[in-house]
C-alpha positions in Angstrom: 60.9 218.7 -15.4 57.9 218.0 -13.2 57.8 214.8 -11.2 54.9 213.1 -12.8 55.1 209.8 -11.0 55.2 206.3 -12.5 52.7 205.6 -15.2 50.2 202.9 -14.1 49.9 199.7 -15.9 47.3 199.7 -18.8 44.4 197.5 -18.0 41.6 196.1 -20.1 38.4 198.2 -20.2 35.9 197.3 -17.6 38.4 195.6 -15.2 39.8 196.9 -11.9 37.8 200.1 -11.4 40.2 201.3 -8.7 43.2 201.0 -11.1 41.2 203.0 -13.6 40.5 205.7 -11.2 44.3 205.8 -10.3 45.0 206.0 -14.1 42.6 209.0 -14.5 44.3 210.7 -11.5 47.7 210.1 -13.1 46.5 211.6 -16.4 45.1 214.6 -14.4 48.6 215.1 -12.8 50.3 214.9 -16.1 47.8 217.5 -17.6 48.4 219.8 -14.6 52.2 219.5 -15.0 52.0 220.3 -18.8 49.3 223.0 -18.7 50.1 225.8 -21.1 52.6 223.7 -23.0 52.4 223.8 -26.8 51.5 220.5 -28.6 53.5 219.1 -31.5 52.0 218.0 -34.8 53.6 215.6 -37.2 56.0 212.8 -36.4 57.4 212.7 -32.9 60.4 210.9 -31.4 60.0 210.0 -27.7 62.8 209.5 -25.2 62.0 208.6 -21.6 63.6 207.4 -18.5 61.2 206.0 -15.8 62.4 206.2 -12.2 60.3 203.7 -10.1 60.1 204.2 -6.4 60.7 200.5 -5.7 62.5 197.6 -7.3 59.2 196.0 -8.2 59.3 194.3 -11.6 57.1 196.1 -14.1 56.2 196.0 -17.8 57.9 199.0 -19.5 55.6 198.8 -22.6 52.4 199.1 -20.5 53.8 201.9 -18.5 54.8 203.7 -21.6 51.4 203.3 -23.2 49.7 205.0 -20.2 52.2 207.8 -20.4 51.6 208.3 -24.1 47.9 208.4 -23.6 48.3 210.9 -20.8 50.3 213.2 -23.0 47.7 213.4 -25.8 46.4 216.9 -26.5 49.2 218.2 -24.2 52.5 217.6 -25.9 51.1 216.1 -29.1 47.7 215.9 -30.7 47.6 212.1 -30.8 49.8 209.3 -29.5 49.9 207.8 -33.0 52.3 210.6 -33.9 55.0 208.8 -31.8 56.9 207.2 -34.7 60.1 206.2 -32.9 61.5 205.6 -29.5 65.0 206.6 -28.5 66.5 205.8 -25.1 63.4 204.4 -23.4 64.2 202.5 -20.2 63.7 202.1 -16.5 66.5 203.6 -14.4 68.4 201.2 -12.3 67.9 201.0 -8.6 65.4 202.7 -6.2 64.9 206.4 -6.4 63.1 207.5 -3.2 59.4 207.5 -2.4 58.4 209.7 -5.4 58.5 208.1 -8.9 59.2 210.3 -11.8 59.6 210.4 -15.6 62.2 212.3 -17.6 60.8 212.9 -21.0 62.2 214.3 -24.2 60.0 214.8 -27.3 61.5 215.7 -30.7 59.2 217.0 -33.4 59.2 219.3 -36.4 56.2 221.6 -36.0 54.0 223.2 -33.4 50.2 222.7 -33.6 48.3 226.0 -33.5 46.2 226.4 -30.3 43.0 226.4 -32.5 44.0 223.0 -33.9 44.5 221.5 -30.4 41.2 222.9 -29.3 39.4 221.6 -32.4 40.8 218.1 -31.7 39.7 218.3 -28.0 36.1 219.3 -29.1 36.0 216.5 -31.7 37.0 213.9 -29.1 34.4 215.2 -26.6 31.7 214.9 -29.3 32.8 211.4 -30.2 32.7 210.2 -26.6 29.0 211.4 -26.1 26.5 208.5 -26.0 24.7 208.1 -29.3 27.3 210.1 -31.2 28.5 207.2 -33.3 32.0 207.6 -31.8 34.6 205.0 -31.6 33.4 203.5 -28.3 32.7 199.8 -28.6 31.4 197.0 -26.4 32.5 193.4 -26.7 29.5 191.1 -27.4 29.1 187.4 -27.9 30.9 184.5 -26.3 34.4 184.8 -25.1 37.0 182.7 -26.8 39.7 180.8 -24.9 42.8 180.6 -27.0 44.9 177.4 -26.6 42.3 175.7 -24.4 40.8 172.4 -25.4 37.3 171.5 -24.7 
């Protein structure tokens, strides 16, 4: 298993540009560690143990989401394939200066390389400006929930 480091916390789009750059760098490290690996298709069961470098309190769900996003098109086609979690936790204690993740994915079927490449091309086309992809921008006034006034 490659020491991938601790997944960064997921942030809302448009906030904390430095954190977004670190998230992109993390995804690039994950991609480099899994280069050449075959991707699963169909339902996937994910097991993971995260070993943080410090005792800092963190949100496991946010860390897991970033990890799932980073593994798309590398270990599975889409993170929506993750249908169940088994044994997902932070390890107790401090584990040195290098954070790492131990990951086990259970699936039924391998995706052919052509299918993975077709999905990669489809996503690249969707993300182009003017392509009618799934990108969106919040417009209109912001709502404040629970605030009176």
